[in-house]
C-alpha positions in Angstrom: -30.5 7.5 27.1 -27.5 9.9 26.7 -25.3 7.9 29.2 -25.9 4.5 27.4 -25.2 6.4 23.9 -22.1 7.5 25.2 -21.2 4.0 26.8 -21.7 2.6 23.1 -19.7 5.2 21.7 -17.0 4.3 24.2 -17.5 0.6 22.9 -17.0 1.8 19.4 -13.6 3.6 20.3 -12.3 0.6 22.4 -10.6 -1.0 19.2 -9.1 1.9 18.2 -7.8 3.0 21.6 -6.1 -0.4 22.3 -4.7 -0.3 18.8 -3.1 3.3 19.6 -1.8 2.2 22.9 -0.7 -1.0 22.6 -0.4 -2.5 18.8 0.3 0.8 16.6 3.6 -0.4 15.3 3.9 -3.7 16.8 1.1 -6.0 14.8 2.6 -8.0 12.0 0.7 -7.7 8.7 -0.4 -11.4 9.0 -2.0 -10.6 12.2 -4.0 -7.6 11.8 -6.9 -9.4 10.2 -6.9 -11.4 13.4 -6.8 -8.3 15.4 -9.6 -6.7 13.5 -12.0 -9.5 13.8 -11.2 -10.1 17.4 -11.8 -6.3 18.7 -14.5 -5.6 16.2 -16.2 -8.6 17.7 -16.0 -7.6 21.4 -17.1 -4.1 20.3 -20.4 -5.5 18.6 -21.0 -7.9 21.4 -20.8 -4.8 24.3 -22.9 -2.6 21.8 -25.6 -5.5 21.9 -25.4 -6.2 25.5 -26.3 -2.6 26.6 -28.7 -1.4 24.0 -30.0 2.3 23.6 -33.7 2.3 24.7 -36.0 5.2 23.3 -39.7 6.2 23.7 -42.1 3.7 22.3 -40.0 0.8 23.4 -37.9 1.4 20.6 -34.5 -0.4 21.4 -31.5 -0.2 19.1 -27.6 -0.7 19.3 -24.4 0.4 17.5 -23.5 -3.2 16.6 -23.4 -2.7 12.8 -20.9 0.3 13.1 -17.8 -2.1 13.7 -19.5 -4.6 11.4 -19.5 -2.2 8.5 -16.3 -0.3 9.0 -14.3 -3.9 9.4 -16.4 -5.2 6.1 -15.4 -2.0 4.2 -11.8 -2.3 5.0 -11.3 -6.1 5.1 -14.0 -7.6 2.7 -15.3 -10.9 3.2 -12.5 -12.6 5.1 -13.3 -10.4 8.0 -17.0 -9.9 7.3 -17.9 -13.7 7.7 -16.8 -14.7 11.1 -18.1 -11.1 12.3 -21.4 -11.9 10.5 -21.4 -15.3 12.5 -20.4 -13.9 15.7 -23.3 -11.4 15.6 -26.1 -13.6 14.7 -25.1 -16.2 17.3 -24.8 -13.6 20.0 -28.3 -12.1 18.9 -29.8 -15.6 19.0 -28.3 -16.2 22.3 -30.0 -12.9 23.6 -33.3 -14.0 22.2 -36.2 -11.4 22.4 -38.2 -9.7 19.8 -36.5 -9.1 16.3 -34.2 -11.9 16.1 -35.3 -12.6 12.9 -35.5 -9.3 11.5 -31.7 -8.8 12.8 -30.7 -12.0 11.0 -32.3 -10.9 7.7 -30.7 -7.4 8.0 -27.3 -8.5 8.9 -27.6 -10.8 6.0 -28.0 -8.0 3.7 -25.3 -6.2 5.1 -22.9 -9.0 4.7 -23.9 -9.5 1.0 -23.6 -5.9 0.2 -21.0 -4.0 2.0 -17.9 -6.2 2.0 -18.5 -6.3 -2.0 -17.6 -2.7 -2.1 -14.4 -3.4 -0.3 -12.4 -3.6 -3.5 -13.6 -0.2 -4.6 -13.3 1.4 -1.1 -9.7 0.7 -0.5 -8.7 2.5 -3.6 -10.7 5.6 -2.6 -8.9 8.5 -1.0 -9.5 9.6 2.5 -12.5 12.1 2.0 -14.1 9.8 -0.3 -13.8 7.1 2.0 -15.4 8.8 4.6 -18.3 9.9 2.4 -18.9 6.6 1.3 -19.0 5.0 4.7 -21.6 7.7 5.7 -23.6 7.3 2.6 -24.1 3.6 2.7 -24.9 3.6 6.5 -27.4 6.3 5.7 -28.8 4.3 2.9 -29.1 1.1 4.7 -30.6 2.4 7.9 -33.2 4.4 6.0 -34.3 1.6 4.0 -34.0 -0.2 7.8 -36.6 2.2 8.9 -38.8 2.2 6.2 -39.1 -1.4 6.6 -40.1 -1.1 10.3 -42.8 1.5 9.2 -44.6 -1.6 7.2 -45.3 -3.3 10.7 -47.1 -0.1 12.2 -50.7 0.6 11.5 -50.1 4.2 11.2 -46.6 6.2 11.4 -46.6 8.6 14.3 -44.3 11.4 15.0 -42.5 9.7 17.8 -41.8 6.9 15.5 -40.2 9.7 13.1 -38.2 11.1 15.8 -37.1 7.6 16.8 -36.1 6.7 13.3 -34.1 9.9 12.8 -32.1 9.6 15.9 -31.2 6.0 15.1 -30.2 7.2 11.5 -28.3 10.1 12.7 -26.6 8.3 15.5 -25.2 5.6 13.1 -24.2 8.1 10.4 -22.5 10.0 13.2 -20.9 7.3 14.9 -19.7 5.7 11.3 -18.1 8.8 10.4 -16.4 9.5 13.6 -14.8 6.1 13.8 -13.8 6.3 10.2 -12.3 9.6 10.6 -10.1 8.3 13.5 -9.0 5.4 11.5 -8.3 7.6 8.8 -6.0 9.8 10.6 -4.2 6.9 12.3 -3.5 5.7 8.8 -2.4 9.3 7.6 -0.1 9.4 10.6 1.5 6.2 10.1 2.3 7.1 6.3 3.6 10.4 7.4 6.0 8.6 10.0 6.9 6.2 7.6 7.8 8.8 4.9 9.7 10.8 7.7 12.0 7.6 8.4 12.4 6.8 4.9 13.6 10.2 4.1 16.1 10.4 7.1 17.4 7.0 5.9 17.8 7.8 2.3 19.4 11.3 3.3 22.1 9.5 5.4 22.6 6.8 2.8 23.1 9.4 0.2 25.7 11.2 2.2 27.8 8.0 3.1 27.4 7.0 -0.6 29.1 10.4 -1.9 31.7 10.1 0.7 33.0 6.6 0.2 32.1 5.1 -3.0 34.6 6.8 -5.1 37.3 5.6 -2.5 36.0 2.0 -2.8 35.9 2.0 -6.5 39.7 2.9 -7.0 41.1 -0.1 -5.3 38.6 -2.2 -6.8 39.9 -1.0 -10.4 43.4 -1.6 -9.8 42.7 -5.1 -8.2 40.4 -6.1 -11.2 43.2 -4.8 -13.7 46.2 -6.8 -11.9 43.8 -10.1 -11.8 43.0 -9.9 -15.6 46.8 -9.7 -16.0 47.3 -12.6 -13.8 44.5 -14.7 -15.8 46.3 -14.1 -19.0 49.6 -15.3 -17.7 50.6 -18.6 -19.3 52.6 -19.5 -15.8 49.5 -20.4 -13.6 47.6 -23.6 -13.5 44.1 -24.1 -14.8 42.9 -24.4 -11.0 44.7 -21.1 -10.0 42.9 -19.4 -13.2 39.5 -20.7 -12.1 40.1 -18.9 -8.8 41.0 -15.8 -10.6 37.8 -16.0 -12.8 35.8 -16.4 -9.6 37.6 -13.3 -7.9 36.9 -11.3 -11.0 33.2 -12.1 -10.9 33.3 -11.1 -7.4 34.8 -7.9 -8.3 32.5 -7.4 -11.0 29.5 -7.8 -8.4 31.1 -5.5 -5.9 31.7 -2.7 -8.5 27.9 -2.9 -9.2 26.9 -2.5 -5.7 29.5 0.6 -5.6 27.8 2.1 -8.6 24.3 1.5 -7.1 25.8 3.6 -4.1 27.2 6.4 -6.2 23.7 6.5 -7.7 22.1 7.4 -4.3 24.4 10.6 -4.2 23.1 14.0 -4.7 22.2 14.9 -8.3 25.2 16.5 -10.3 24.9 20.0 -11.6 26.3 18.9 -15.0 23.6 16.3 -15.5 20.4 18.5 -14.4 17.8 18.9 -17.4 14.5 20.4 -17.6 12.7 17.1 -19.2 9.5 15.8 -20.0 11.1 12.4 -19.7 10.8 11.5 -23.4 14.4 11.2 -24.0 15.1 9.3 -20.8 12.2 6.8 -21.6 13.5 6.3 -25.1 17.0 5.9 -23.6 16.1 3.1 -21.1 13.9 1.3 -23.6 16.9 1.3 -26.1 18.9 -0.5 -23.4 16.2 -2.9 -22.0 14.5 -3.9 -25.1 17.3 -6.6 -25.7 17.3 -7.8 -22.0 13.7 -8.2 -22.3 13.8 -10.3 -25.4 16.5 -12.4 -23.8 13.7 -13.2 -21.0 11.1 -13.6 -23.5 9.1 -10.5 -22.4 7.4 -8.1 -24.4 8.2 -4.5 -23.6 5.3 -2.2 -24.6 5.4 1.5 -23.9 3.0 4.5 -24.2 4.0 8.2 -24.0 1.5 11.0 -23.6 3.2 13.4 -21.1 3.7 17.2 -21.7 4.9 18.2 -18.4 8.4 18.6 -17.3 10.5 18.5 -14.2 14.2 19.6 -13.5 16.3 16.6 -12.5 19.5 14.5 -12.8 19.0 12.8 -16.3 21.4 9.9 -15.3 19.7 9.2 -12.0 16.4 9.1 -13.1 17.7 6.7 -16.1 19.2 4.5 -13.5 16.0 4.4 -11.6 13.8 3.5 -14.4 16.3 0.6 -15.6 16.3 -0.7 -11.9 12.4 -0.8 -12.1 12.5 -2.1 -15.8 14.8 -5.1 -14.6 13.0 -5.9 -11.7 9.8 -6.3 -13.7 11.5 -8.4 -16.6 13.1 -10.4 -13.9 9.8 -11.1 -12.1 8.7 -12.8 -15.2 11.8 -14.8 -16.0 9.9 -18.2 -15.8 7.2 -18.1 -18.7 7.9 -14.7 -19.9 5.1 -12.1 -20.2 4.6 -8.6 -20.9 6.2 -5.2 -19.3 4.1 -2.2 -20.0 5.2 1.2 -19.3 2.8 4.2 -19.5 4.0 7.7 -18.8 1.2 10.3 -18.7 0.1 13.4 -17.0 -2.6 13.9 -14.1 -3.6 16.7 -12.0 -0.3 18.5 -12.7 2.1 15.4 -12.1 4.1 13.3 -14.1 2.8 9.7 -13.7 4.9 6.8 -14.7 3.5 3.3 -14.6 5.4 0.0 -14.6 3.5 -3.0 -14.8 4.5 -6.6 -15.2 2.7 -10.1 -15.5 5.3 -11.6 -13.2 4.9 -13.5 -9.7 3.6 -10.6 -7.7 4.4 -9.8 -4.3 2.3 -10.1 -0.9 1.5 -7.1 1.4 4.4 -7.9 3.7 6.8 -7.9 0.9 5.6 -4.6 -0.4 6.1 -3.1 2.9 9.7 -4.0 2.6 10.5 -3.0 -0.6 13.0 0.0 -0.8 14.7 -0.8 2.8 18.3 -1.4 2.7 19.5 -4.8 1.6 15.9 -6.1 1.4 15.3 -7.9 -2.1 12.8 -10.6 -3.0 15.5 -12.2 -5.2 18.0 -14.8 -3.8 21.0 -12.9 -5.2 19.7 -9.3 -5.0 21.0 -6.6 -2.7 17.8 -4.3 -2.6 19.9 -1.6 -3.6 18.5 -1.3 -7.1 14.8 -0.6 -5.4 16.8 1.9 -2.9 18.0 3.8 -5.8 14.6 4.2 -7.4 13.1 5.4 -4.0 16.1 7.5 -3.2 15.8 9.5 -6.8 12.1 9.8 -6.7 12.3 11.1 -3.2 14.8 13.9 -4.4 12.1 15.1 -6.7 9.5 15.3 -4.0 7.8 12.4 -5.7 6.1 9.2 -4.6 6.2 5.6 -5.4 3.2 3.4 -5.1 3.0 -0.4 -5.3 0.2 -2.4 -6.6 0.7 -6.0 -6.4 -0.9 -9.3 -6.4 0.7 -13.0 -5.9 0.6 -14.5 -9.1 -0.8 -11.6 -11.1 2.0 -9.2 -11.2 3.0 -6.0 -9.8 2.5 -2.4 -10.9 5.0 0.5 -9.8 3.3 3.9 -9.8 5.6 6.9 -9.9 3.9 10.4 -9.3 6.5 13.5 -10.1 5.1 16.9 -9.5 5.7 18.9 -12.5 7.9 22.0 -13.1 10.0 21.7 -9.9 13.7 23.4 -9.5 16.6 22.4 -7.1 
């Protein structure tokens, strides 16, 4: 029995090992569901092919572990094909318990994926606890149901029931712990890469932006003089106007790069962000009205942080602007909530715009990536750089067609 049990655990580890060895940084977001379905199905089939045999003719396998985990992490879109595959293969194997397997798998299919939308919002420890609790509850009910078919409940039946429930709970917690560790490692690696990239960009920005701005300013001045001259043709004036527009855009890009530079001592303040939020609101309310956007703000924070006030203002302006421009077509509401949670300053900027896909969210903050046709991506890069310098974090919650929420978390009372 022990050998078969270990082999079944190897079947459960199979998708995790394959992912780690071959696909960890190579699977496109759109293909992850296909990967999860394929390898979870293989794991289920292998477990069903080599079941664990206990005394009293008691037979069970670990098919429901990949089924439950995939359903919790992926919801019904992953659970449905796995449910079909599980039952088709169980009917193919025939034998006793086919109807009971179909009934129980149907219950799992209805209940477990429904919890997906709550499960993915939990932290790592809560996900482990939830997965283990759900498994314990489901298989305790399963054993109670089995007991109704017996004339009397023997000690051997109770031992077998305990072994099955314990095996499932330990198995699902073990696999979930490995998955959580993989997710944690990926996030840590991405954060390290982002940190290195932002540090390099900040150094470059500080060293070259001022030098670039000087010739741009001189060129802009001479072009304005030429534009006002009476000796140029209308066509030449059109070319000059076009050149001035491009110079203005170039200066905007340089300004964004300057925002990436290190905090300036003369701008450092210990602030609860009330003054900075009011400043940004006063600037952005007219811009919001132009685009038929209602800007609503709520401020309940009392915590402070030592920061460059100009950089945090520019960061907030960029986020406000992105939210407003995401609602250009039909207008909407931009909600800003500043609060304190667990010793952190939390800023939530929520729009009712077009939203973003998971793939777009993964790209936000990278150099020169923008969801706007004429965007440079520098605005979001500035935002990420600013929050990174404060040892903070930006989380994006978004759904296509329903809007986007930027959640900024900044630890309180930190000084440079």
